[in-house]
N, C-alpha and C positions, 0 to 999 in steps of 0.2 A: 377557046376556053383554056385558061392557064391551068396546068396540072399542079396538084399539091405534091410536095416532097417532104412533108412533116405533118404532125398533128398540132393543132392550135386550139387547146381546150377552151370552151366558152365562146369561141368566135363562130360567126355564121359559117356553116359548112354546106357547100353546094355540090350537087351531083355533076356528072360529066356533061349534062345539058345546061348547066348554069342555074339550076333551080334548087331551092332549099331541100335538103334531105328530110323526108318524112317517114321516120322509122322509130317512133317514140315508144318508151317502155319496151325496148327491143332487145334482140339477141343476135349473136353471130354464130353461124354454123359453117364448118369447113367441109367441102365435098369435092373430091377429085381435083385438087389444085386451085379451087376457087372458094373465096369466102362469100357467104350470103348473109346480108344484114337485113332483118325484117322487123317490122313493128307497126304501131298505130299510125295510120295516115291521118294527120290533123290539118291538112292543107285548108280545109274550109271551116275549121272550128273557131268561131268568133263569139264574144260575149253576147252579141245581139241576135244570135240564131239558135236553132234547136239541133244543131249538128254536133254530136260528140265525136264522131269519127267518120271517115270515108273509106272503110275497109282496112285491110292489112297490105302494106306495100313492101316490096322487097328490092334490094339492090345487090349487085355483084361486084367483086373486086379481086384482083390478084396481088395488090400491094397494100391494101387496107387504108390507103390515103384517098384514092380516086374511085368513086362508086358510080356504076352505071345503073340507071333506073330500069328494073325489069318489070315494072308495072304493078298493078294491084292484084295480088295472088288470091286474096279472099275478098270479093267485092261486097259492098254494102247492098242492102235490100230495101231501097226507099219505097217500093210499092207494097211492102208487107209490114204494116205498123206493129204487128204482134211478134215479128221476128227479132231474135237477139242480135241480128245483123242490121236491123234498121238503123239509120244514121243517128237517131235520137237515143238509141239504146247505149248505155254507158259501157261500151266494150273496151277492155284494157288488157295490156300485157300478154300479147300472144306468145306462146312458146311452142316450138316444133321440135320433135325428136324423131329419129328414124328407127323403125322396128326391123331388125335384120331377118326375123322369122317370117313376118307377113309381107316384107318388102314394101311397107307403107310409111309415108311421112304422116305423123299424127300431130295435129295442132289442137291445143286447148286454149280457150278464151275465157277470161273473167268477165262476167256481166253483172253490173250493179242494177238491180231491179227497182222498179218504182215503189215497191213496198219496203225499201231500204235493206232487203236481204240481198245476198250475192250468190250467184250460181255459175255454172260452167257450161260451155258449149264445146263439143268435140267434133273435129272434122278430120278426114284422111285424104291422102293423095298419093299418086304413084311417083310424082316428081316434086321437088321442093318448090317449084314454081306453079304447081297446080296442074289442072283444076282440082279444087278441094270439094269433097262430098260431105254433107252434113251427116253425122252418125248419131249424135245425141245432143239434146238441148235441155236446158233447165235442170241440169244435174245438181243435186245437193250432196256432195261427197260425204259419206258417213253420216248423212242426215244433218250436216252442218252448213251454216252460211259461210261460204268459202271465198276469201278475198285474194289479195296479191299472192302470187305463187311462182315456183320454178319447177321444171321437170329435169330429171337427170337419169342417165342410163349407165349401169355398171358394165364392166368388161364382159360379164357372162350374159348380158342381154336383159337382166332384170331392171325394171325402171321404178323410179320413186318420184313422189309428188309432194313438194314442200309448200304449204299454204298457211295463210293467216286465217285461223278460225276467228271470224270477225270480232275485233275488239276484245279478245281475251288471251289467245295463245297461238303458238306456231305448231302445226301438225306435220309430221312426216308419215305419209301413207304409201304402202306398196301399191303399184299399179298391176292390173291384170296382164296376162301374157300379150294381149293385143294393144295394150296401153290406152284403151278407151274408157277405163273405169278403174275404181279402186277395189282391192280384194276384201277389205274389212280390217286388215292388220295395220295398226298405226301406233305412233308414239307422240307424246306431247312435250313441248319445250317452251321456255321463256314466258311463263304465265305472268300476266300483268292485269291490273285492275281496270285499265281502259286507256284511251288516247290521252296524252301523246306518247305514252310509254310502250304501248303494244307494238310489236315488231311487224313491219310489213315490207313489201318490195324485196322479198327473199331472193338472194342470188347464191346458188351453190356452186362450188368448184372443188376439185381435188388436186392435191400436190403432195408427192412423196408419201402416199398412203394415208394422208390426213384429209378429213372432210372439213371444209370451211363453209360457214353461212355468213354472208354479209346482208345486213338488214337495215332498214331505216325505222324511225319512229313514225307516228301517225298524226300528220298535220296537214292533210290535203295536199295542195300543190306548193305550200310553203315548206322550204327545206328545213331539215333538222339534223342532229348528230347521227351518224351511222354507228353501227356496232358490229363487231366480228366475233364469231365463236368457232371453236374447233372441237373435233371429235375423232375417234379412231374408227367408228363405224357409221353407216348411213343413218341409223336411228339414235346415235349418240351413246351415252349422254354428252351434251355439248357444254364446253367450258367457255364462258364469256371472257374475251380478252380486252374488251373496251373499244374505244373509238379509234379506227385506223387512220383517220385524217390528221396528219401531223401539221402543227402550226396553223390550224384553222381557227383564227381568232373570232370569227363570226359564229362558230359552233353550228354551221349549216352544211357540213360536208362540201365545202367550197361552193355553196349555193347550188347544190345539185342533189339528185337522188339516184343511186346506183340501180341499174336495171338488170345487169348480167356481168359475168366475168368469163373470159375465155383465154386459153393458152395459144400463143402464136406458134404456128407450125414452123419447124426448123430451128426454133430458138430453144436453148437449153432450159431457160427458166424465166421466160417473159410472159407474164399474165397481165391482161389489160382489164381494168374496171371501167365498164361503159355506164355512163350516167346521163340523165336528162337535166338540163337547167330549165325547168318548166316556166319560171318567171324571170326572164333576163332583165325585166324592167324594175325588179325589186331587189337590186343588189345591196341596198342599204339596210335591209332588214336583218335582225339578229334573232336567233332562236329564242332567247330569253324574253323577247318582247311580246311573243304571242303564245308560248307554250302553255302558260297558265290559262289562257282562253280555252284551249282544247281540253285541258283537264276539267274545267268547269262545264264545258259543253256536254260532257258525258257523265257528269256527276249528278245523281238523283237529287242531291241537296242544293243544287245550284241552278235549277231550271229557270227560276224567276229572274235571275241576274242576266240571262243571256241576251235579252233585247238590248239592254244598255251596253253590254260587251260588244255586240255586233256593231252598234253605232260607233263605239270607240275605235274598233279596228277598221271600220270602213271597207273600202273596196279590196283591201289585202286579204280579207276573209272569203272573197268570192271564189268558189271552186270552179266556176265557169269562166276561166280566163282565156285570153287570146293565145292558146297553145299552138296556133299555126306558126308562131314565131319562136317557139321554144328551141333552145340550142342544146348542144351536146358537150359533155366533159369526159373525154377519154384520157385516163392516166395509168401509168404503169404501177404495178404493185411491187414493193420492195419487201423482202422477207427477212425478219430479224429474229433473235431469240425470244422477243416479246410478241411475235406474231406478225401478220401482214401490216404493212404501212403504206399509206398513199400520201404523196407530197405534191404540192402544186408546182407545175412546170409550165411556163408560158408557151413553149413549143418544144417538141421532142421528136426523135426519130427512132424507128425500129432498129435501124442499122447501128445505133449506138449500144445495143444490147447483144450479149453473146447468144 
């Protein structure tokens, strides 16, 4: 198997066994000299089956180019139809943080329930690779339907949970000392009337004492413009700086959706925005072509129009796509006086950055 010596955004990315990497909606964590990249295992997710996921898969690397498959660290539960880990359950965006006090790795999972509400499942483990033990299921944080999210830990060990209060606003909530629940203290941000403007896929990162939130709009697996905001504290207030994607004529975040941001160890100022290209076969779409459809979908005054709109949009509106062939777009973040910027690069190397 040929080894990679650079990143190739949007191209098929294979692991060291020559198989497609399956770590979607994923994050990267650095532990004792090794990077671990984990996410949704979509290897069996096809439009003609009822498999949304096949657990959480993890990979390891020391150079960020070449990734060894460490296996499924949170397996699906195909024999338990009621489980939030059943393959048909819409499990998305696993996030794992380490609790120094309890010495546990804590994983939160977003679950889209059959009644259209969204809840969380929490598991813990002694090792990043598991085994993970279920702690809580069907959590509705703060009594809310909680969608896409990110977890972050401060230097003092306090942890925070950023999530989309479904189709209305972004919430920043304090986590309990063991990171398995919320305390009840929270703040609200980026209030919108509904999709496609509501912010989801929140990715938090810190740089030079500033807090940044990278978010996407709400258009299913169809890509849309990203937005970056900055604050001086965990709870804000956040100032919206606009779309970080420079020269993106399609207005689709280079046909991708950011899932997380991490700083490269040993580099002075290299941050990587990790994104999924959920629909690599729909590169000709433009945001403006379908944004109005999502606005009407969630407008009480437009319900009767939706049947015709769905016919007009056709298969591109199908959220049950062949995500087993989704690709990744990893790009470096450049910092300017106007905020973080992400530019398209066909290929790039970590070694080119200080």
